C-alpha positions in Angstrom: 9.5 -1.9 6.1 10.2 1.6 4.9 8.0 3.5 2.6 10.7 3.5 0.0 11.0 -0.3 0.2 7.3 -0.7 -0.1 7.2 1.6 -3.1 9.9 -0.4 -4.8 8.1 -3.7 -4.1 4.7 -2.5 -5.3 5.7 -0.1 -8.1 3.5 2.6 -6.4 4.7 6.1 -5.7 6.0 7.1 -2.3 3.5 10.0 -2.2 0.6 7.8 -3.0 1.6 5.2 -0.4 2.0 8.0 2.2 -1.5 9.4 1.4 -3.0 5.9 1.9 -1.0 5.4 5.2 -2.2 8.8 6.5 -5.8 8.1 5.6 -6.0 10.9 2.9 -6.8 8.4 0.2 -8.5 5.0 0.4 -6.3 3.3 -2.3 -7.6 1.5 -5.3 -8.3 -2.2 -5.1 -5.4 -2.8 -7.4 -3.1 -0.7 -5.2 -4.3 -2.5 -2.0 -3.7 -5.9 -3.8 -0.1 -4.8 -4.6 0.5 -3.6 -1.0 -1.0 -6.8 0.5 1.2 -9.0 -1.8 4.3 -7.0 -0.8 3.5 -7.4 2.8 2.6 -11.2 2.3 -0.9 -10.6 3.7 -4.5 -10.3 2.6 -6.3 -7.1 1.6 -8.8 -7.5 4.3 -6.1 -7.1 6.9 -5.3 -3.6 5.5 -8.8 -2.2 5.6 -11.2 -1.7 8.5 
């Protein structure tokens, strides 16, 4: 999935998602929940 598509599905900004992806930001619980839902997975699969 592209960053743009993920941004559209989550309602989060491309830049914010990019920062999370690159490890510059951890992402809020709310943001991680939206990402997990968009990817049809659980939050714990997104974090170490």
